[in-house]
N, C-alpha and C positions, 0 to 999 in steps of 0.2 A: 399168359403172362409169356413175354418174348424169350426165346433161347439166347446164348450168349451171342450166338452169331448173327441173332436179329437186330435191326436198330430199336431203340428205345423211343418211347412217344414222350416227348417233353411239353409241347402245348400244342393244341390242337384248334386250328382255324376252323369256325363254322360259318360259311358265308352266306348269308338269307336266315339268320339266327332269327329274325321276327317273324317269318313265314309260319305257315302251316305245320310242314315237317320240323323246320329249324326249332321252332318255339318249343317242341316236346322232345327233341333230340339234345338239346343243351342241358336240360336239368337232368337226363338218365346219364350223360357224360359225368357230370358233374358228382351224382349219385357213386358212378363207379370210379371216383377219386382221381379223375383226369383233370388236368389244368386247361382250360378253355378260352380262347380269344374268341367272342362272339361279336359278330360285324353285321350291321343293316346300316342302311341310310340314314337312319334317323337315330341318333344318340337319346333323344326323349324317349322314344319308343323302347329302348333297351332297358333305360333308367327305370321304367315301371315295369317290368317283368318280375314275377316272384323271385326269382335266382338273381337277381341285379346285386343284389349285396354279399353274393356269396363269396367265401375269401379265394376261391380258385378260378374266378371267372373275371376276366378284363372285356370290358366294352369298347368298342370303337366303332367310329361313323366310317364309312367309305362307301362310296357309288364302284359298281364293278366295272364302269367305263373310264374310271379316273386313274391314270397309270401310278401316280403317286400315291394315290391313297391305298391303293391295292398293294404297293410295293411295302408301304407302311404297315399292312395287314399281315402280309405272307413273312415280313421279316421276323426271323426268330421261332416260327412255326414250324415243327416236324410232320405234320399231317393237314391234310385241307378236306374239308367236307364242301362241296359246291352245289348250293342247293338254290340258285339263281336261276329264273327265266324272266323273260322281258314282255310276258302276256299281261299286260297292265294298260290302264287309262292313259299312259304319257307314250307307250311305245307301241301300241297294238297294230298300228296300219304298216309297222315293218320291223316288227320282233323278231325275226329270222336274221335279220342284218345286225341287230343288236346284240341278239345270243352270239351270234358270229364272232361278234368284235370282243365281247367280254370273254369265250372261252379263249381266243387267242391270247388275250392279256393274260388271263389267270396262266395259261399253260408255261408261256415265256417267263412269267413273274415266277413260276414254281421254280422252273429250271434254274434261275439265276440263283437262288437261295437254298438250294438244294434238298426241297422239300422229299420226304421220303415215300409219299404216298397221296395221291387224290382220290377221293371216293364220290361218284357222280350218280346222284339218284336220274334215271332217263325214262322214256316211256316205250312200252312196248309197241308193235307194230310190225307188220310183215309186209316187204313190197311184194307184190304179184303183178302180174300184166293186166288183170281185171280191175284192180282196186290200187293205185297209187296212194302212197302215205299222204295223210291231211299235212298241210303247212306247218300245223303246230308239233306232230310226231316226225316229222321229217327234220324239222330243227333239232329234238331232241337228240335224234339219231347222229346229226352232224356236229353236234357239240362234244358228243363222245369219239367221233373220229379226228374232231380236231385236236383234241386233248390227247387222243393216244398217240400223235404225231410228236410229242414230246418226250424227253428223257424219264421224267418222273412216272415210277410206276402207278397205273390207273386201274381203279375198281369201276367197272359200271354195274348198278343196278336198275334192270329195266321193268317197271311195273306198269300195270294198268290202272283201272279204278281205284282208288283208294278209298276205302270206307272206314269214315270216323266221324265223331259229332263235330261238326264244323267245317269240314272238309267242302270245296267246291262241288264235286262230283255227289257227293252224300246228299248236300243242300238241295242240288237238283233233282234226284231222285227221290229225296221226302217231299218237296213241296208238288212234285209233277203228280205223285201216287196220291197224298193227301188231298189234293184239291180238284183231281178228275178223276171220277168213278169212271167215266166212260173218255176213252181219246180215240182220235183220227192221227196216225204218226205215219213219219217217212217208214222206208224199206229197213230203216237202220236198227229198228227194235228187235229184226231176225238176226242180227250180227252176234257172232259169240264173243264173250269175253269173260276174262277170269279175274274179276276182283279179289284185292286183299285187303285184310285189317290194316289199320295205322299200326297197330301193335307190333305185327307182324315185321313191317316195314321197318320201324325202329329197330328191333332186335337184330335185323337182317344187317342195319346200318351199323349197330354196335359191334355185331360180330366181325365185320370187315375190317375194322381198325387195325392195322400193324398185323394183319394175317395174311402170311406169304403166300399162303395157298389161295388168295384173292388179286394178288398182284397181278396185273396187264392182263386180266379176263375181264368178260362181260357176262352178268347172270341174269335169267330170267328169274323173277320173283311173283308169285301168284297164291291165290288162297286155294282150297282145297276141291275147289268144284267150278266148273264151266257152263256156264247161263246164257241165253240169248238176253238183250236188255229187257224183252216182254215177260221172261222169267224171272229177271231179278225185280222187277216192277211188283211183280203177284207176291215174290218172297217179301218184299218189302212191305207190302198190303198184309200179308198173313202176320209178319211180326209186330205190325202195330196195329192188330185186332181190326183190320178192313176187310171188308166183303173184297172179293177178287176181280181186277180190274178189267175192264169190256175194250179190248184193244184192238184195233182194224188198222193195217199198214196199207199205205198207199204210194205207187211207185213215182209219183208226180210231185213230190214233197220236197222242195229243194232245201240246199243248208242254208240259204239266207232265211226262208221262213222258217226253217225248225229253229235257228239261233232267235229269232223275235219271238217265236213262240216260248221257246224257253224263257227269255226275258222278260215275257209277259207272265208266266205262271209263276215263276220262280224268282227268289230276290237277286239272282246272279246277273249283271249287266251285260249287255249285248257285246261287249268287247272282248269278255271271257266266255262268254256262250257259244259264240260263234266259231273260233278255232275248236271248242270242245266239241261241237255240234258236227264239224267237219271230221274230226276223228272217230266218230262213231261208227262211219261207213267201213273202218278196217279192223278185221279182226284181230282183237287184242290176248292172245292164248300164249302160254308159255311153251317154247318149242322144246325146253330141257328144264331139268329139275336138279341140277347137280349142287345147287346153293343148300339143297335140304341136307345133304350128308356132310357137308362142311360146316354149317351152322345149324345145330339141331334146336328145333323149337315147337310146340304145337302149332299147326297151321289150321288158322281157323275157317270155316266154311262162310259163305256168304251170309248165311241166316245168322250164324253166330255173330259175325262181324257186326249186322244191323242191329242185334238186339244188345250188343255192347254199345252201340253209339247211340241209341234211343235211351238207354238208360243213363248216361252221362248227358243227353240233353233233359231227360225227365228230372236229374237229381241237381241240374244247373252247374253241370262240371266240365264244362267247355274248356279245355286248357288251353287250345289254339283254334283259331277260326280265319277260314281264308280271307276275310276281310284285314286281317292283321297286315299282310303285304301290302307293298305300295309305298309311295315316296308320301312324305308326314310333311303337313304345312308347318311353317315357321310359328313357333310359339308365341313370339313376339308381336302381338297384333297391333295393326296400323293403328295409329292413333292421330285424329284430324288436326290435332296443334303441331305434329311433327314436322318438319321443314319440307320433308318430301310432299304433304298434301296441302301446306299453305296456298291459298288460291284455288285448290282443285275443288273437286265435286264429291260430295260423299252425302249418304242420306243415314239419317238416324231415327229409330223408334224407340222411345226408352217409356217404359210402365212400371208401374209400383204398385205394389197391394201389401196390406197389414195382416199378418196371421197369428192368431194366437197360439203362442208354444214357444219352444227354445230352437237353437239354430237347429239341432240333429233331428227334430221332428219336421221340419220344414224340409230339411236337405235331401231326405230319404226320398219322396216323390219327384224331387228335381233331377236326381240321377236317375232315377227308374224312367224316363222320357225316353219315348219310343219304343221299338220292340212290340212286345205284348200290350203295354200301358198305352201306346199310340202317344198323342199329344193333348189328351185331355180335353179336346174340343175338334170340332169340325174335320171329322176323318173323313167325309166325303170330298172334301176340298184338299187334304194332304192327299189321298188317293189318285183324285184328278191330276194333281199337280205331278205326282209321282209317275201316273202312265203318259203324261207330257214329255218327262224327262224320259222315260224310255224310248219314245220315237226318236228322240234327238240321240239316242248313244249313250244316254247317263245311266247312273247306277238306280233310278227309281225311288220307290218309296219304300218298298217290303224287305229290304235287306235284313232288317233284324239287327240283333245285336248278341253278342257272345254269352254275356252274364245280365240277366235283366235287373239286379240288384246293386252291382256294382261298375265302375267306370275308370279305366286307366288311360294316360294319353297314349294317342294312336288307337284306339277302339272306333268301331265303326257303330253309329247308332243310324239306322236306315239310310238317310241320305246325307249325313252329317258324319264329321269325323273330330272325334276329342282332341282338342290341342293342348287344354291347360286343365287340371283338378287341383282345388285346393279346399280339400273337406274340412269344415263344412261350411266353407263360405263363398266358392267361386267355381263355376264351371263355365268353360271355354269351347264353341263349337264351330267349326267352319264347315259350310254348305260345298259338298261335292257335286251336286245336281248341276246341270249343264244352266248356266246362268251367263249372261254378259256382262261380267264384272265377278268382284268377289262379295260374297254375303257372310255374314258371322251373327253368333246369336250367343249371347253371354246373360248368365243369372250371378247376381251377386246377392249375399244374406246378409243381414246386420241386426245384430240383438240391439233394438231400441231401448227396451225395456225388461225386468225380469221375466215377464212373459207374450212380449211382442215383437215379431219378426217382421223388419222389412225385407219383402222379395221384390229385387229390380230385375226387370227383364229388358234387356235392351238389344235389339236388332241393327247391325250397321250394314250398309252396301256401298261399296266403291264401284260406280258404274264403269264400264269398258265403250266410250263413244256413245254416239245418238242411240244405238239399239238398247244399251244400258240403261239411258236415262228413259225410254219408251217404256221400259220393262218396269222400271220403279214407279212412275206413273199408271201403270195399267194394275199393277199388283196392290197398291196403296188404298185403293177404295175397301178392301177385303182384309186389310189389317185389324180393324175395330173389333170385326167379329172373332178372327182367327187368333191374334195376341191377345184379347181380354180373355176369351174363352179359355186359353192357354192358363193365365196366372189364375182365373176362378176354378180351373180344372185340378191345378195342384194344391189349393188352399184346401178343396173337397177331400183330395187324397191325402192330406195332412191330420194328423189326429186334433190339432185345434181346429176353431170355426174360424172364417174370415172377417176382421174386424173393421174392413173398409172395402171399398168396391176399387176395382183395377182404375188406376188413372194415370193419365198423362202426364209425365215430369220432364224438365230441363236436360240437355244432354249432360252425359255422364260416362260415356264412353272411356273409361280410364285404364290403362295397363301401367300399372305400378309394381 
């Protein structure tokens, strides 16, 4: 609790509330009795978080590059958590400039509104003559410097690899070790790192709030041991009950090859894998541990952190996931009858199957599509399409999903993003793979009699230019195999039996 001389906490602004760290920080703040303004670019993502209806939370959509939106978000807030970075599909080729612009905007806006503290989660990394910082780590360091130039008290926490269920770093580690019993790697496997459990990160973030001892200071935060990446891989193997991995490092494995390799083996796309791979050449070890005296907690070892993360994955309790971050497509799906599309080109593929049972029975296999369930047919074709997507810098096929049994707006399902959910009747997805146009997939369920459900599967593609037209014509021949197989597979996964074969029906793409 603050002393009489310390400023009090009124409303805490969390910028990046639907990201991996933000999605876990907000509920902790609410549990502590703090009033929170949770901000993300997508209001629909926010509304689908478990804490969205908490009486002490206010939801607001704002882009970190929109001055007016940032001004509205900061207004009335006493403290700000800045959990924003631009290493995403939209800004990946110029994320340093975007991070710089967003940091300047937040710094100046916070000063104008007399914010009492900014807390920024940055990255570890030490510049030395032999190993200059990667662009990703350099940008994180620059953001801290920019914010320190303003009058608002700043607290910077610098972390290396964050280990937790659903974090990008943990997913890379998990997939590489589980899929590759032997590997030829770059020299970065010999680089030392000091990973930290997400639980420790969150407790440090909480402990810094309105803590004058942390004002205008920078702290390194790390776990209880220092390992090379090779040692970390074998630590994971031991925790997962796998045999030790055979690892050989070679000096001519470039960053580009490393990022493509990570993108191929793991569900993390190249635009994220590349900056992370570039950062692996930098030692990321705490230079000091002063934060441990200010905020006392149990600091986990890497093995303990991995075991906790694996337990969460096994129990299907992944609170937040690296795929939660990013822009959210508009939930208002384009309807060919709208004026904007009148006279334009669009393609639809609509199919229906009748399944025995109730809506709830058929709904469950529908929402379990993707991830471990796959797409109920043509797995090889989906994998080939995913590999092609990775080659062109897309998200690929194996991104997985946060929860295998439930979906919320904003969730990633492999190469799809959930943009609308109305249980047990509607599920709308938008493709995030690289396609020359916009691709959507929707499922509609209708109870046609007490024990008969009509399941309608509709694919829509809005081509962009001649390449888009050629793309649709090229993939159309496999639709019968893939789309009929998907409907048939869902019927097999449902408790009841299929009462008809999948059949093509008239246009039914309706967004009411």
